[in-house]
Each structure stands twice: as C-alpha cells, then as structure tokens.
Backbone as numpy.savetxt, mean C-alpha at the origin, in Angstrom:
# Nx Ny Nz CAx CAy CAz Cx Cy Cz
-5.95 -23.98 -14.21 -6.27 -23.70 -15.58 -4.98 -23.63 -16.41
-3.92 -23.00 -15.86 -2.69 -22.91 -16.62 -2.02 -24.27 -16.76
-2.18 -25.14 -15.77 -1.56 -26.45 -15.82 -2.34 -27.46 -16.63
-3.50 -27.10 -17.13 -4.30 -28.01 -17.93 -5.15 -28.96 -17.10
-5.32 -28.69 -15.82 -6.09 -29.59 -14.97 -7.59 -29.35 -15.08
-8.00 -28.12 -15.34 -9.42 -27.79 -15.50 -9.60 -26.92 -16.73
-10.82 -26.91 -17.21 -11.15 -26.07 -18.36 -11.47 -24.66 -17.90
-11.44 -23.73 -18.83 -11.69 -22.33 -18.49 -13.12 -22.09 -18.04
-14.06 -22.84 -18.60 -15.46 -22.64 -18.21 -15.79 -23.30 -16.88
-14.91 -24.13 -16.32 -15.15 -24.79 -15.04 -14.64 -23.96 -13.85
-13.84 -22.97 -14.11 -13.30 -22.16 -13.02 -14.20 -20.97 -12.76
-14.53 -20.72 -11.51 -15.37 -19.55 -11.21 -14.53 -18.27 -11.25
-15.12 -17.23 -11.77 -14.48 -15.92 -11.76 -15.27 -15.04 -10.82
-14.64 -14.70 -9.71 -15.32 -13.94 -8.68 -15.44 -12.47 -9.05
-14.41 -11.92 -9.67 -14.40 -10.51 -10.06 -14.04 -10.41 -11.53
-14.61 -9.41 -12.18 -14.18 -9.15 -13.55 -12.79 -8.53 -13.50
-12.15 -8.44 -14.64 -10.79 -7.90 -14.68 -10.75 -6.44 -14.25
-11.75 -5.66 -14.65 -11.78 -4.25 -14.26 -11.95 -4.08 -12.75
-12.82 -4.89 -12.16 -13.04 -4.80 -10.72 -11.79 -5.26 -9.97
-11.13 -6.29 -10.45 -9.91 -6.77 -9.79 -8.81 -5.71 -9.86
-8.67 -5.05 -10.99 -7.66 -3.99 -11.12 -8.01 -2.81 -10.22
-9.27 -2.48 -10.11 -9.69 -1.38 -9.24 -9.43 -1.71 -7.77
-9.68 -2.96 -7.38 -9.43 -3.36 -6.00 -7.94 -3.35 -5.68
-7.11 -3.82 -6.60 -5.67 -3.79 -6.38 -5.18 -2.36 -6.27
-5.70 -1.48 -7.10 -5.33 -0.07 -7.04 -5.76 0.55 -5.72
-6.94 0.19 -5.24 -7.44 0.71 -3.97 -6.57 0.26 -2.81
-6.19 -1.02 -2.78 -5.32 -1.50 -1.72 -3.92 -0.89 -1.83
-3.46 -0.65 -3.05 -2.17 0.01 -3.23 -2.17 1.42 -2.69
-3.25 2.15 -2.91 -3.35 3.50 -2.36 -3.44 3.47 -0.84
-4.09 2.46 -0.30 -4.29 2.36 1.14 -2.98 2.13 1.87
-2.13 1.27 1.34 -0.92 0.87 2.04 0.35 1.49 1.44
0.22 2.52 0.64 1.36 3.18 0.02 2.20 3.92 1.06
1.60 4.68 1.94 2.34 5.47 2.92 3.14 4.59 3.89
2.56 3.54 4.47 3.39 2.69 5.35 4.55 2.01 4.61
4.35 1.68 3.35 5.44 1.07 2.58 6.57 2.08 2.35
6.22 3.32 2.02 7.24 4.35 1.81 7.96 4.70 3.11
7.24 4.70 4.22 7.88 4.97 5.51 8.87 3.86 5.84
8.48 2.62 5.63 9.39 1.50 5.87 10.61 1.55 4.97
10.39 1.88 3.71 11.53 2.01 2.78 12.42 3.18 3.17
11.82 4.27 3.66 12.60 5.42 4.11 13.47 5.07 5.30
12.92 4.31 6.26 13.72 3.90 7.41 14.84 2.97 6.98
14.57 2.07 6.04 15.62 1.18 5.55 16.73 1.98 4.87
16.36 2.97 4.07 17.37 3.81 3.43 18.16 4.63 4.44
17.47 5.15 5.43 18.15 5.95 6.44 19.15 5.10 7.24
18.72 3.91 7.63 19.60 3.08 8.46 20.77 2.51 7.67
20.63 2.35 6.36 21.74 1.79 5.59 22.63 2.87 4.99
22.04 3.94 4.45 22.82 4.93 3.71 22.81 6.32 4.31
21.78 6.70 5.01 21.54 8.10 5.32 22.24 8.67 6.52
22.86 7.85 7.35 23.44 8.38 8.57 24.78 9.08 8.35
25.42 8.90 7.23 26.74 9.46 7.02 26.76 10.89 6.53
25.65 11.40 6.03 25.61 12.76 5.48 25.26 13.72 6.62
26.03 14.79 6.76 25.92 15.63 7.95 24.56 16.32 8.10
24.24 17.28 7.27 23.01 18.04 7.43 21.79 17.25 6.95
21.94 16.58 5.84 20.79 15.90 5.25 20.30 14.73 6.09
21.19 14.09 6.82 20.74 12.97 7.66 19.83 13.46 8.78
20.11 14.63 9.34 19.23 15.17 10.38 17.87 15.58 9.82
17.87 16.18 8.66 16.61 16.56 8.01 15.80 15.32 7.64
16.48 14.33 7.07 15.83 13.09 6.68 15.26 12.37 7.90
16.01 12.37 9.01 15.52 11.75 10.24 14.28 12.47 10.77
14.29 13.80 10.72 13.12 14.56 11.16 11.89 14.27 10.34
12.07 14.20 9.03 10.94 13.88 8.15 10.44 12.46 8.40
11.35 11.53 8.62 10.94 10.15 8.90 10.18 10.03 10.21
10.61 10.74 11.21 9.91 10.69 12.51 8.51 11.27 12.37
8.40 12.40 11.68 7.08 13.03 11.50 6.15 12.12 10.70
6.65 11.54 9.61 5.80 10.67 8.80 5.48 9.37 9.52
6.40 8.89 10.35 6.11 7.67 11.13 4.99 7.93 12.14
4.98 9.10 12.72 3.91 9.43 13.66 2.60 9.77 12.96
2.67 10.33 11.75 1.47 10.73 11.04 0.82 9.57 10.27
1.59 8.55 9.91 1.06 7.46 9.09 -0.10 6.72 9.75
-0.03 6.33 11.03 -1.18 5.64 11.62 -2.42 6.53 11.71
-2.20 7.82 11.97 -3.34 8.74 12.05 -4.02 8.86 10.69
-3.23 9.04 9.64 -3.81 9.14 8.30 -4.44 7.83 7.87
-3.86 6.70 8.27 -4.43 5.40 7.95 -5.80 5.24 8.63
-5.90 5.66 9.87 -7.16 5.58 10.61 -8.20 6.53 10.02
-7.79 7.75 9.67 -8.74 8.72 9.13 -9.26 8.32 7.75
-8.47 7.57 6.99 -8.91 7.16 5.66 -9.65 5.84 5.63
-9.90 5.25 6.80 -10.52 3.92 6.81 -11.97 3.94 6.34
-12.73 5.00 6.64 -14.13 5.02 6.21 -14.23 5.17 4.69
-13.37 6.00 4.11 -13.37 6.14 2.65 -12.96 4.83 1.98
-11.94 4.18 2.56 -11.48 2.90 2.01 -12.59 1.86 2.07
-13.26 1.75 3.21 -14.34 0.76 3.35 -15.50 1.07 2.41
-15.80 2.34 2.21 -16.89 2.71 1.30 -16.54 2.35 -0.14
-15.31 2.64 -0.56 -14.92 2.30 -1.92 -14.78 0.80 -2.10
-14.34 0.09 -1.07 -14.23 -1.36 -1.16 -15.61 -2.01 -1.24
-16.56 -1.50 -0.49 -17.93 -2.06 -0.58 -18.57 -1.73 -1.92
-18.20 -0.59 -2.52 -18.70 -0.26 -3.85 -18.13 -1.20 -4.90
-16.90 -1.66 -4.70 -16.25 -2.55 -5.67 -16.54 -4.02 -5.42
-17.13 -4.36 -4.29 -17.44 -5.75 -4.00 -18.79 -6.11 -4.59
-18.86 -7.26 -5.23 -20.14 -7.66 -5.83 -21.16 -8.11 -4.80
C-alpha cells in the first residue's frame, strides 16, 4: 500500500488499530521481565563487575530474578492466553 502497488480498499485489515495496540501492549507486558533480565546481565558483564559492594548486590539480584523469571512466566501464561483470546477476533 505504501509503495503504490495496491489500493487501500484491496488490503485486508485483520485487526483494528485499537486491537493491534492492545495486543502489542499485552505481548510487551508478557516479555518485559526476560528482556530486563537480559539487559541486566549485559550491564553486569560490561560495567558492573568493577564496583566492590554494588557488584555483589547486583549479581545477587540478577541471580534471583533469573531464577524467578521462568516461574513467573509460567504462572502468568493462563492470564496471558485468556487476554489474548479476548483480543483475538
């Protein structure tokens, strides 16, 4: 449509804009914790090892969140699937 190959009325729209935004928000909430854990490990491995006390605290928090993230992801799967089925046409 942007390239001028098809008209706007010839393209199917599977989701309305509100539903698409809600679905993106839902997936963002679902995968937010693993993304933050990955970013935390990247920060720790690049910058965090040089600080004496804070690096140990940061490492402890990263280990705890790394172990808790799959459990929380699994426990939230039924709510995620219910909200996703509510948003699917």
